[in-house]
C-alpha positions as CSV (number, residue, x, y, z in Angstrom):
1,M,0.0,0.0,0.0
2,R,1.3,3.5,-0.9
3,I,0.7,6.5,1.3
4,P,1.5,9.9,-0.4
5,L,3.4,12.6,1.7
6,K,4.2,16.0,0.3
7,L,7.6,17.3,1.6
8,P,8.7,19.5,3.3
9,A,6.1,18.6,5.9
10,T,5.3,19.4,9.5
11,S,5.8,16.8,12.2
12,A,2.0,16.5,12.4
13,D,1.7,15.7,8.7
14,I,4.5,13.1,8.9
15,G,2.9,11.5,12.0
16,E,-0.5,11.3,10.2
17,A,1.1,9.5,7.3
18,Y,2.8,7.0,9.5
19,A,-0.4,6.5,11.4
20,K,-2.2,5.5,8.2
21,L,0.6,3.0,7.6
22,D,0.2,1.6,11.1
23,A,-3.5,1.3,10.6
24,L,-2.9,-0.9,7.5
25,D,-0.7,-3.3,9.6
26,C,1.1,-4.5,6.5
27,G,4.3,-5.4,8.4
28,G,7.8,-5.3,7.0
29,T,10.0,-2.4,6.2
30,T,8.6,1.0,5.1
31,R,10.3,2.1,1.9
32,L,10.1,5.1,-0.4
33,T,8.6,3.9,-3.7
34,G,8.7,7.1,-5.7
35,A,9.3,10.8,-5.7
36,V,7.9,13.7,-7.8
37,S,10.2,16.8,-8.2
38,H,11.3,19.4,-10.7
39,V,14.8,17.8,-10.4
40,R,14.8,15.2,-13.1
41,K,15.9,11.7,-12.2
42,L,15.8,12.4,-8.5
43,E,13.6,9.5,-7.7
44,N,16.2,7.2,-9.2
45,Y,18.4,8.0,-6.3
46,L,15.8,7.9,-3.6
47,R,13.6,4.9,-4.5
48,G,13.9,2.1,-2.0
49,I,15.2,4.2,0.9
50,N,14.3,2.6,4.3
51,L,12.0,5.1,5.9
52,D,12.2,3.3,9.2
53,S,15.9,4.1,9.6
54,P,16.6,6.8,12.3
55,G,16.8,10.4,11.0
56,V,15.7,9.5,7.4
57,T,12.4,11.4,7.4
58,E,14.2,14.5,8.8
59,K,16.8,14.3,6.1
60,L,14.2,14.0,3.4
61,N,12.5,17.0,4.8
62,R,15.7,19.0,4.6
63,L,16.3,17.8,1.1
64,A,12.8,18.9,0.1
65,E,13.4,22.4,1.6
66,R,16.6,22.7,-0.4
67,I,14.9,21.6,-3.6
68,D,12.1,24.1,-3.1
69,A,14.7,26.8,-3.1
70,L,16.3,25.8,-6.4
71,D,15.5,27.7,-9.6
72,E,15.4,25.9,-12.9
73,P,19.1,26.3,-13.8
74,E,20.0,25.0,-10.4
75,A,17.7,22.0,-10.7
76,I,19.3,21.1,-14.0
77,L,22.8,21.4,-12.4
78,F,21.6,19.2,-9.5
79,T,20.5,16.5,-11.9
80,G,23.9,16.6,-13.7
81,A,25.8,16.6,-10.4
82,L,23.8,13.5,-9.2
83,D,24.6,11.7,-12.5
84,A,28.3,12.8,-12.3
85,E,28.9,11.4,-8.8
86,S,28.8,8.0,-7.2
87,V,25.6,8.2,-5.1
88,N,25.2,5.6,-2.4
89,G,22.2,6.8,-0.5
90,L,20.3,9.7,0.9
91,D,23.4,11.3,2.6
92,D,25.2,11.6,-0.7
93,V,22.1,13.1,-2.3
94,L,21.8,15.7,0.5
95,R,25.5,16.5,0.4
96,I,25.4,17.1,-3.4
97,A,22.3,19.3,-3.0
98,N,24.1,21.5,-0.6
99,S,27.3,21.8,-2.7
100,L,26.0,22.8,-6.1
101,D,28.4,25.8,-6.2
102,D,31.1,23.2,-6.8
103,Y,29.7,22.3,-10.2
104,T,29.3,24.0,-13.5
105,I,27.6,23.3,-16.8
106,I,28.9,23.8,-20.3
107,K,25.7,24.5,-22.1
108,E,24.7,22.7,-25.4
109,V,27.4,20.1,-25.0
110,A,25.6,16.7,-24.7
111,S,27.9,14.1,-26.4
112,D,31.6,13.2,-26.8
113,R,31.5,14.7,-30.3
114,E,30.1,18.1,-29.1
115,L,32.6,18.1,-26.2
116,G,35.5,17.5,-28.5
117,G,34.4,20.3,-30.8
118,Y,33.9,22.6,-27.8
119,L,37.4,21.8,-26.5
120,V,39.1,22.4,-29.8
121,E,37.2,25.7,-30.3
122,H,38.4,27.0,-26.9
123,G,42.1,26.1,-27.3
124,F,42.5,22.5,-26.3
125,L,44.6,21.9,-29.4
126,Q,46.5,24.4,-31.4
127,C,45.2,23.3,-34.7
128,P,45.0,25.4,-37.9
129,E,41.4,26.1,-39.0
130,E,41.8,24.3,-42.3
131,L,42.8,21.0,-40.5
132,R,40.0,20.9,-38.0
133,P,37.5,19.0,-40.3
134,Y,39.9,16.0,-40.1
135,L,40.1,15.9,-36.3
136,D,38.5,13.0,-34.4
137,Y,36.2,15.1,-32.2
138,V,34.6,12.0,-30.7
139,S,37.9,10.6,-29.4
140,I,39.0,14.0,-28.1
141,G,35.7,14.4,-26.2
142,A,35.7,10.8,-24.9
143,E,39.3,11.1,-23.6
144,F,38.5,14.3,-21.7
145,Y,35.3,12.8,-20.3
146,S,37.2,9.7,-19.1
147,D,39.9,11.9,-17.4
148,H,37.6,14.5,-15.8
149,G,34.3,12.7,-15.3
150,G,31.0,14.6,-15.3
151,A,27.7,13.8,-17.0
152,Y,25.9,14.7,-20.2
153,E,22.5,16.1,-19.7
154,L,19.9,17.5,-22.2
155,E,21.1,21.0,-21.5
156,G,24.8,20.4,-21.4
157,Y,27.8,18.9,-19.8
158,V,27.9,19.0,-16.0
159,L,31.2,18.6,-14.1
160,R,33.0,19.7,-11.0
161,K,34.6,23.2,-11.3
162,S,37.8,21.6,-9.9
163,E,37.9,19.4,-13.0
164,L,37.6,22.4,-15.4
165,P,41.0,23.1,-17.1
166,S,42.4,26.6,-16.8
167,F,41.9,27.3,-20.5
168,L,38.2,26.7,-20.0
169,S,37.8,28.3,-16.6
170,K,39.3,31.5,-17.9
171,A,37.7,31.8,-21.3
172,G,35.6,28.8,-22.2
173,L,32.3,29.3,-20.4
174,P,29.7,31.1,-22.5
175,E,28.8,34.6,-21.4
176,P,25.5,35.0,-19.6
177,W,22.6,35.9,-21.9
178,R,20.9,39.2,-21.2
179,D,17.7,40.6,-22.6
180,E,19.0,43.0,-25.3
181,N,15.6,44.9,-25.3
182,R,16.2,46.1,-21.7
183,E,18.1,49.3,-21.5
184,G,21.1,49.4,-19.2
185,I,21.1,52.3,-16.7
186,L,24.2,51.4,-14.7
187,C,27.2,49.6,-16.1
188,L,29.6,47.8,-13.7
189,E,33.0,46.4,-14.8
190,L,33.5,43.3,-12.5
191,E,36.6,41.4,-12.0
192,S,37.1,38.0,-10.2
193,S,40.3,36.0,-9.8
194,S,39.7,34.3,-13.2
195,Q,37.3,36.4,-15.2
196,R,36.2,39.9,-16.1
197,Y,32.6,40.8,-17.1
198,T,30.7,44.0,-18.0
199,L,27.4,43.9,-16.0
200,L,24.5,46.0,-17.2
201,L,21.8,46.9,-14.6
202,P,18.9,46.6,-13.9
203,A,18.9,42.8,-14.1
204,D,16.8,39.9,-12.9
205,D,18.0,37.2,-10.4
206,E,18.5,34.5,-13.0
207,Y,20.9,36.8,-15.0
208,L,22.8,37.8,-11.9
209,D,23.2,34.1,-10.9
210,D,24.6,33.4,-14.4
211,V,27.1,36.2,-14.0
212,C,28.3,34.8,-10.7
213,R,28.7,31.4,-12.3
214,Y,30.6,32.9,-15.2
215,L,32.9,34.8,-12.8
216,G,33.4,31.6,-10.8
217,I,32.2,33.1,-7.6
218,K,29.4,32.3,-5.1
219,D,28.6,35.9,-4.3
220,F,29.3,39.3,-5.8
221,V,31.2,40.3,-2.7
222,E,34.0,38.1,-4.1
223,A,34.3,40.2,-7.2
224,K,35.9,43.7,-7.5
225,I,34.0,46.6,-9.1
226,V,36.8,48.2,-11.2
227,D,34.7,50.8,-13.0
228,T,31.1,52.2,-12.9
229,S,29.3,54.3,-15.4
230,C,25.7,55.6,-15.9
231,S,23.7,56.0,-19.1
232,V,21.1,58.4,-17.7
233,P,21.9,62.0,-18.5
234,Y,22.6,64.1,-15.4
235,L,22.4,61.1,-13.0
236,S,26.1,60.4,-13.1
237,N,26.8,64.0,-12.1
238,L,24.5,63.9,-9.2
239,L,25.3,60.4,-8.0
240,S,28.3,59.0,-6.2
241,L,29.2,56.1,-8.5
242,D,31.4,54.5,-5.9
243,C,28.7,51.9,-5.2
244,G,28.9,49.7,-2.2
245,S,27.7,46.5,-3.8
246,V,26.2,45.0,-6.9
247,E,22.9,44.5,-5.1
248,D,22.6,48.1,-4.1
249,A,23.5,49.2,-7.7
250,N,20.8,46.9,-9.1
251,E,18.2,48.2,-6.6
252,L,18.9,51.8,-7.7
253,A,18.8,50.8,-11.4
254,L,15.5,49.1,-10.9
255,A,14.2,52.2,-9.1
256,A,15.4,54.5,-11.9
257,E,13.9,52.2,-14.5
258,E,10.5,52.5,-12.7
259,M,10.9,56.3,-12.5
260,Q,11.3,56.5,-16.3
261,R,7.8,55.1,-16.7
262,T,6.2,58.0,-14.8
263,D,6.3,61.5,-16.3
264,G,8.3,63.9,-14.2
265,E,9.4,61.2,-11.6
266,L,13.1,61.1,-12.8
267,L,13.2,64.9,-12.7
268,K,11.9,64.8,-9.1
269,F,14.7,62.3,-8.3
270,F,17.3,64.7,-9.9
271,S,15.9,67.6,-7.9
272,V,16.1,65.7,-4.6
273,L,19.6,64.5,-5.3
274,E,20.7,68.1,-6.0
275,V,19.3,69.3,-2.7
276,E,20.0,66.3,-0.4
277,Q,23.5,65.7,-1.9
278,P,23.9,62.1,-0.6
279,Q,27.5,61.3,-0.1
280,T,27.3,57.6,-0.5
281,F,25.7,55.2,-3.0
282,S,23.6,53.6,-0.2
283,A,22.3,57.1,0.8
284,A,21.3,57.8,-2.8
285,L,19.5,54.5,-2.8
286,K,17.6,55.4,0.4
287,V,16.5,58.7,-1.4
288,A,15.2,56.6,-4.3
289,M,13.3,54.3,-2.0
290,N,11.7,57.2,-0.2
291,L,10.8,59.4,-3.2
292,D,7.2,59.6,-2.1
293,D,8.3,61.9,0.7
294,Y,9.0,64.6,-1.9
295,E,6.8,66.7,-4.1
296,R,7.8,68.3,-7.4
297,I,6.3,71.8,-7.7
298,T,5.3,72.6,-11.3
299,E,3.2,75.7,-10.6
300,G,4.2,79.3,-9.9
301,T,3.9,81.2,-6.7
302,Y,0.3,82.5,-7.6
303,E,-1.0,78.9,-8.1
304,Y,1.0,77.7,-5.1
305,G,-0.8,80.3,-2.9
306,Q,-4.1,78.9,-4.0
307,S,-3.0,75.3,-3.5
308,V,-2.0,76.1,0.1
309,L,-5.6,77.3,0.7
310,R,-6.9,74.1,-0.8
311,R,-4.6,72.2,1.5
312,I,-6.2,73.8,4.6
313,G,-9.7,73.0,3.4
314,A,-10.8,75.9,1.1
315,D,-12.7,74.9,-2.0
316,D,-12.8,76.6,-5.4
317,E,-15.9,78.6,-4.5
318,I,-14.1,80.2,-1.5
319,I,-11.0,80.8,-3.6
320,D,-13.1,82.5,-6.3
321,T,-14.9,84.6,-3.7
322,I,-11.7,86.0,-2.2
323,D,-10.0,86.4,-5.6
324,G,-9.2,90.0,-6.1
325,Y,-9.0,90.6,-2.3
326,M,-5.9,88.4,-1.6
327,D,-2.4,88.5,-3.0
328,F,-2.1,84.8,-3.9
329,E,1.4,85.4,-5.4
330,R,2.8,86.9,-2.2
331,L,1.0,84.2,-0.1
332,G,2.5,81.5,-2.4
333,E,6.0,83.0,-2.1
334,A,5.7,83.1,1.7
335,M,4.4,79.5,2.0
336,M,7.1,78.2,-0.3
337,A,9.7,79.6,2.0
338,E,7.8,78.1,5.0
339,D,7.5,74.7,3.3
340,G,11.2,74.7,2.5
341,V,10.6,74.6,-1.2
342,R,13.9,74.7,-3.1
343,Q,14.8,75.8,-6.6
344,T,17.0,73.3,-8.5
345,E,18.2,72.9,-12.0
346,F,15.4,70.5,-12.6
347,G,12.6,72.6,-11.0
348,L,11.1,73.3,-7.6
349,I,11.0,70.5,-5.0
350,R,9.8,70.2,-1.4
351,R,10.1,67.5,1.3
352,L,6.7,66.5,2.8
353,S,7.8,65.0,6.1
354,E,10.0,67.8,7.2
355,P,10.8,71.0,5.3
356,F,14.3,71.5,3.8
357,P,16.3,73.9,5.9
358,S,16.2,77.5,4.7
359,E,19.2,78.5,2.5
360,Q,21.3,81.1,4.1
361,Q,21.4,83.3,1.0
362,G,17.6,83.4,0.7
363,L,15.3,82.0,-1.9
364,T,14.5,83.2,-5.4
365,F,11.4,81.8,-7.2
366,Q,10.7,82.4,-10.9
């Protein structure tokens, strides 16, 4: 009799499943008969596990939690890593699942012939172009496979990074693919111990993960940012490009991309940067994240005076009634000063939560 159990599961769910088994009173050893997962072939390495052994259910739960956190490229890498290693039980499966950073995939290489061609193309043999049609690519690939191990999957050749020859680790892995229809706002020149890569931001998590793999690092903190540039006019002049981290740079680029979709929002950001003058990249990012605390003033002092009255509850009828008896322009100028409105190269701006401090040299509104 089979009892299904979805993992990861709570202790109560696991207890309920075992209670159903006990109720059947089938006797014998309880074994895992199958597994459904987005990691292909996983059940081949789990089928038959003795569920009565101490700690097995807890280990399966941890494995399920790890698999839930895998994206599609990582799931593909996990499948290849399982096929590439000698797996002798659940402990080996769990160990491999927790060490996927030790593996890499050479995409679109799924046979000895394709591996041989890939190796020759990337410098395995110094062979003139005109002689390459006569090479035995199958033998070249088969010999490399025999010496370095790994596994052919539908998506490519998976092997340990430690087995990757230097001529491949430095120049052989294909560059991460990026959506060319997406404009780059920030450009970071990254350098690791083995590679260099020009990263355009904003970017999604999958692309950033591919860049890490290409650079041979686990986290961007292991790479050096050697140069930074910005494609948005004026922003590079207002922003400290000495960014603290790739993650911060990406957050700011995402925010700027979103600003471009709203008329006047980028000009508001420019105005705030000019007034606030953040000294660090993280401070500029904080400004971007709190842009709703600022208001861009597109009206003159006359209209501002009227808007102040509306702000305290006056409707259009009242304003029309007192029109001609009140100097709206003078009121607007006085309230702009009280509200801390600042004139910038990009227009007037005010902070809603707390007025900007008054400038010592006074204010001039046009």
